[in-house]
Phi, psi and omega in degrees: 000137173212171182229128179250141177256132181228162175229134179234131175277127178260123174286328178295317185261352179056048178198167177270144173239133176267137174218156178242143172257118179250114180155173180267073187302315185284344182260358184297132179247137180068214181285141178263141177258120186252128176243113180270124191245121173285162181052047187303317180297321179291322177294330175289312187277312186263327181271348179054044185293330178295319177297317179296318179301312181298323178294320179293325177302319180288323183282319185231075192303310185293311180294321182296323180292339180261010181260126174235127176261131177253105188261114187251129180259129185275350186111202181284181187297325179288316176300321179300312181299317182292338178268325190261338180260137186295344175275354183286155183293335185251009188304304182292322178294324180293320177299316178294319176304314185293310185283325189261336183246303187295306184300310177299321181296311182298315187283329174293322180291321178292324179056046179231150178288131184265131173267272176273146174226112186235170178233137176235134177201156177244143173055238177294335175295327174288324177299313181290327176300315178299317181291323175299316180292323180292332178291322179225072186299331182287344182278344190240139179254330187224141171235126176247105191244109179258114176052055185302124176267075184265163177250170174303333180295320178298318179298318178296317180296319178299319180300333183287347179275138177287322174221156177234100195275023185264164166263121189241129167252118184233129176224153181203154177261145185290345180262008190279350173295340183278350185290134177246127181297129177288346180269308184263350178059039180230153172287135185258356176050046189295315180296312183298317182289328175292325175299317179294319180296320178300318179296323177294314178303314180300319181292340179261011180059034177286140173286108189224141167246118185243125182236118173261126187234159179278076188220163173255178183276078188220151177297330178301322176295309185293325178297314181291333180276342189301318178303321179295318180297315182290326175297322176300315180299318182289323194255357181238133174086000000 
């Protein structure tokens, strides 16, 4: 296992994005499973994703060797909000960057056959992951959504699909309705909206694992939950 750092210029967003490739790229056998991770720097530092990855390699040697995580960093907290929240100035451009620039660039460079292609995100990172998948639903097989900070618009957009063909891991804490965004200074009703999103997924016959936990809107929660989320990606679909 090794980690490579790359930089890609986005024409949609008119800026550079840094990303890391975590995985045994040269050792991958057969189809590679790619997991695109929002808040990549935070998942490395706060989520300890490298530690989780190494543990999965030991537990699931064959599947683990074919797993590559693409960790994308959005910038500082304000840049993140403008990219991940639908009211942000870069929201639509970021979705286009991800689907039209980043994914083709990464996969052409890897030059490997892709099996599963998934998205992982926390909070607003889960929100943008959902929106990226809704723009091109056929491109994505898995969504790993930790404490999705979604708006009523996301719920409405999901309702508009006749089917949702993804494998979804969704988790939320029962105390997360109390969270107030430090950027917009508003309550995000995270638990309540995740309950509604789960019902929509169920109604669309989505393959979903939904976990409600006694947790708050904190990285400590997502870090402890991460092994379960990644195991879902490896073992389902």
